[in-house]
N, C-alpha and C positions, 0 to 999 in steps of 0.2 A: 560581863565575864562569861566565858564559855563554861557551861555546866554539864553539857552532854558531849563527852569526849568521843571523837571518832564516828560521828553520825552526820549523815546528810538525809534530807527528806526522801531523796530518790532511792535510798536503801530499801525502803518498804516495797518498792516495785522491783528493784534489781536483784534482790536476794530472797524472794519468796515465790511461792507458786510455780508457774511455768518457767519463770526466769531461773529459779533454782534448779529445776530439772535440766534446763539447757546448760547451765554451768556444770552440772554433774557429767553430762555427756562430753562437754569440752574438757573437763579435768581428766577423764579417762583417755581421751585422745592426746592430750598434751603429755600425759604420763607415757603413753606408747611412743611418742616421738622422742622424748628425752631418753628413754631406754634404748633407742636406736641411734643415739649419738648426735641428734640434732641440737644445736645451741639453743639455750632457753629463750634468748631474745628472738631468734628467727622463728622458733616453734610457737612461741606464745603470740607473736604477731600474726602468723598464719592462722592459728586457731581463732584468735580474736576477730580477725577479719571475716573468717568463714561464718562465725556465729553472730557477727555484728555486735560484739560486746562493747560496753562502755569502758572508758579508761579505768574506772574503779573496779569493774568486774575483772578486767585483765590483771590488775594488781592482785586481786584476791586469788586468782588462779595461780599466779607465779609464787605466791606465798604458801599456798596449800600444797602444791605438787612439786616433788623433787624426784630425780632419777633414783631407781632402785638401789644403786650402789651407794649413793649418798645417804639414803634412809637407813640402810644397813650399817653404814659407818657410824652414824650418829647413835643409832639404837645400841650398838655394841659398846659405846662409850658412856652410856647413861648409867648413873649410879643412884641408889636409893637415898643416900645421905653422905655426910662428911663432917668432920669436926669444925673446919673453917671453910667458908664459902666466899666466892668472889661474885658480886652481883652486878650485872649490867643494869644500872639503876633506872634510867629513863625507859629502857626497853621493857623492864619488868613492871614498873609502876604504871606506865601508860596503858599497857594491856589490861591491868586490873581496873584502872579508872574507866576504860572503855566498857568493860563488862559490867561494872557497877552503874554505868550510865544507861544501860539497856541498849547499847549500840552493838552492832554485829562483831563477833569474834569468831575466828575460823579454826576448827580443829584440823591440824595439818598432818601430813603423812608420817612425820617423824615423832608425832605425839605431842608436839607443842601447840600452844594457842597463839595466833597472831591476829593483829588488828589492822585497821585501815586509817589510823589516826594521822599518820604522816607528820613527823616532828618538824623537819626542815628548818632547824635552827631556832624555832620559837616554841616557848613553853610557858604556860601560866598554871599556877596551882588552882584547882577547882574544888568544889564542895565534896568531891569523892577522894581527894588526895589523901587525907588523913586515914580514911577507912582502908584505902589500898595499902598504905604503909603498915597499918595495924595488922592487916591480914597476912602480910609478909612475915612479921615477927611472930604471929600466932603459929604459922606453919613451920617456921624455923624451930620453934620450941617443940612442936610435935615430932620433928625429925631429929631432935636431940643435937641440933647444931649449936655450937658454943660461941662462935664468933663469925661475924659477917662484915665484909668490906664492900661498901657500895662505891661503884665507879660512876661518876657523872661527867658528861661531856662539857668541857669548859666553854666551847663556843655557843652553847645553847643558853638562851635567855632564862633568867631566874634559877640557874643551877645553884647559886648561893642560897636562895630562899628555900629551895627543896632540901639542900644539905641541912639547913637549920631545922626544918620540920622533921627530917629523919632523925637527927640528933635528939630532939626533944622527945619524940615518941620512943626512941630506943632507951632513953633515960627512964621514962615512965615504965617501960617493960623490964628495966634492969638488965638490958642486953648489951653485950660487949660488941661494939661496932667501930669500924674505921670508915671514913668517908673521904674519898679522893676525887678532886675535880681535876680533870686532865684532858689533854688533846688526844684524839685517836684512841678512844676507849676500846673500841673493838680490837684493835691490834694489841693493845696492852693486855687484853684478856687471853690472847692466844696461848701463852706459856703455862697458864694456871690450870690446876686440877680443880674440880668441884665448882665449876662456873655455873652461874644461874643466868640464863639468857635464852631467848628464842631466835636470836640472830643466826641465820643459817651458816654464814661465813665463820662466825665465832665457833659454832658447834662443830664445824668441819675441822677447825684447827686445834681446839683445846684438847688436852689429854682425857678429860672427863667432865661431865656436866650433870646437873640435877634439874629435873623438870618441876620446878617449884609451882609455877602457875597451873601446871597440869593437875596438881593436887588441890589447888585452891578453887579454880573456876567451877568445877562441877558442883560445889557446895554453895555457890552464890545463887540466891533466890532470883528467879526471873531472868537469868542470863540468856542472851540471844546467841546461842552457839550453833554454828552451821558446819556440817560435815559434808563436803562435796564428794567424798570417796566412799560413801555408804553403798 
């Protein structure tokens, strides 16, 4: 069983020391290009080739850096709380599992944290899953949120098992939840207010969102948090 979510041994080399300094330069240059209208795919390929970045480093860059207009759009829609929230389930839980695993998570320009776990249709519960879900409910209570609807992607393996664990932990917390397993979760979240997600496309579309993991991760002991825009 995978117990260290979102980690490769090469991360120790690719996201520390001089490699991290190279990534910071690359992030500043990618930001410049995006702000001047270059498509993200072309710009990230150009920067990645220039600095001889690995595929994993390139993915990190594109998750961290967004054009100024998109960052401002997302920031303007961010809310401190809401009575009922819609949670992008795998997106939120996997980032917390990654942080709890001591694997790299990246503080992004829009204030979210993103990981490199890469779901790709497969998911297994690990020994950090329950702790991740519990932290979500603890934070929801801190924000005085009364109801949460978790959205889980139907095509992803073990979505049913994750639904069962969320339901069990919600019952233990005496928290009002709904859990939906559906296709195209990202698109289903577009119309909702008070969305909890770090998916950039979802944040661009939804009327408002709450940066739940942004309030959780700084309190996790030993979290490997990387900020490339410092």
